C-alpha positions as CSV (number, residue, x, y, z in Angstrom):
1,M,22.7,17.3,-19.5
2,N,23.1,14.8,-16.7
3,R,20.3,14.9,-14.2
4,I,22.6,15.1,-11.2
5,K,24.3,18.1,-12.6
6,L,21.0,19.7,-13.6
7,L,19.6,19.2,-10.1
8,R,22.8,20.4,-8.4
9,E,22.9,23.5,-10.5
10,E,19.2,24.2,-9.9
11,N,20.0,24.3,-6.2
12,N,23.0,26.5,-6.8
13,W,25.2,23.8,-5.2
14,T,28.9,23.2,-6.0
15,Q,30.2,19.7,-6.6
16,E,32.0,20.0,-3.3
17,Y,28.8,20.8,-1.4
18,L,26.9,17.9,-2.9
19,G,29.9,15.7,-2.2
20,N,29.7,16.7,1.5
21,L,26.0,15.8,1.5
22,L,26.9,12.4,0.1
23,N,30.1,12.0,2.1
24,V,32.2,11.7,-1.1
25,K,34.9,13.8,-2.7
26,K,34.2,16.5,-5.3
27,A,35.9,14.3,-7.9
28,A,33.3,11.6,-7.3
29,I,30.5,14.0,-8.1
30,S,32.3,15.0,-11.3
31,K,32.5,11.4,-12.3
32,Y,28.8,10.8,-11.5
33,E,27.9,13.8,-13.6
34,T,30.0,12.8,-16.6
35,G,29.1,9.1,-16.4
36,R,32.7,8.0,-15.7
37,A,31.5,6.4,-12.4
38,A,28.5,4.2,-11.9
39,L,26.0,5.1,-9.2
40,T,25.6,2.5,-6.4
41,D,22.1,1.7,-5.2
42,D,22.9,3.5,-2.0
43,T,24.0,6.6,-3.8
44,I,20.9,6.6,-5.9
45,C,18.7,6.4,-2.8
46,R,20.6,9.2,-1.1
47,L,20.4,11.4,-4.2
48,V,16.6,10.7,-4.4
49,D,16.3,11.9,-0.8
50,I,18.5,14.9,-1.3
51,F,16.8,16.2,-4.4
52,H,13.3,14.9,-3.7
53,V,12.9,13.3,-7.1
54,S,12.2,9.8,-8.2
55,A,14.9,7.3,-9.1
56,D,13.4,7.1,-12.6
57,Y,13.8,10.8,-13.0
58,L,17.4,10.8,-11.6
59,L,18.4,8.0,-14.0
60,G,16.7,9.6,-17.0
61,L,14.0,7.0,-17.3
62,S,11.2,9.4,-16.8
63,D,10.6,13.2,-17.3
64,K,8.4,13.2,-14.2
65,R,10.4,14.5,-11.3
66,N,8.4,12.5,-8.7
67,N,5.3,10.5,-8.3
68,L,3.5,13.6,-6.9
69,E,3.5,15.1,-10.4
70,N,1.1,12.4,-11.6
71,N,-1.5,13.4,-8.9
72,L,-1.2,17.2,-8.9
73,T,-3.1,19.7,-10.9
74,E,-1.4,22.2,-13.1
75,R,-2.2,24.9,-10.5
76,E,-0.6,22.9,-7.7
77,L,2.5,22.3,-9.8
78,T,2.8,26.0,-10.5
79,L,2.6,26.7,-6.8
80,L,5.4,24.2,-6.2
81,G,7.5,25.9,-8.8
82,Y,7.1,29.2,-7.2
83,F,7.9,27.7,-3.8
84,H,11.0,26.0,-5.1
85,D,12.4,29.3,-6.2
86,L,12.1,30.9,-2.8
87,T,15.0,31.2,-0.3
88,P,14.7,29.2,2.9
89,K,13.6,32.3,4.8
90,Y,10.8,33.0,2.4
91,K,9.8,29.3,2.3
92,D,9.2,29.4,6.0
93,I,7.1,32.6,5.6
94,A,5.1,30.9,2.8
95,I,4.5,27.8,4.9
96,G,3.4,30.0,7.9
97,T,1.0,32.0,5.6
98,L,-0.5,28.9,4.1
99,A,-1.0,27.3,7.6
100,S,-2.7,30.5,8.7
101,L,-5.0,30.6,5.7
102,T,-5.8,26.9,6.2
103,S,-6.7,27.4,9.8
104,Q,-8.9,30.5,8.9
105,Q,-10.6,28.5,6.2
106,D,-11.4,25.7,8.6
107,K,-13.2,28.2,10.9
108,T,-15.3,29.6,8.1
109,P,-18.8,28.2,8.0
110,S,-19.3,25.9,5.0
111,Y,-22.0,28.2,3.5
112,K,-19.4,31.0,3.3
113,K,-16.6,29.0,1.8
114,E,-15.6,29.7,-1.8
115,G,-15.2,26.7,-4.1
């Protein structure tokens, strides 16, 4: 499957919605997804920003979605996967909760911190 289509469907976006983000018509998205239209450098850069993936992943040159995957542990990747599946409302709640936990952790004396 074309990576653009895969990423669009993962986000539950229509071709029309992605077209609006790129300022192109729905038909252009269809052509990108089927390979009937070549992506310009500008369009690739915009898609990379929209989907938060590397250009290599977008173009099918790598299976790593982004450069972060090379530096994250399996546990961190699992957390990102869960976060990705949340609605925007629950993403905000998760961020707030993690921020609160982090600030509490910073106030905990080092001898009480768990490793």
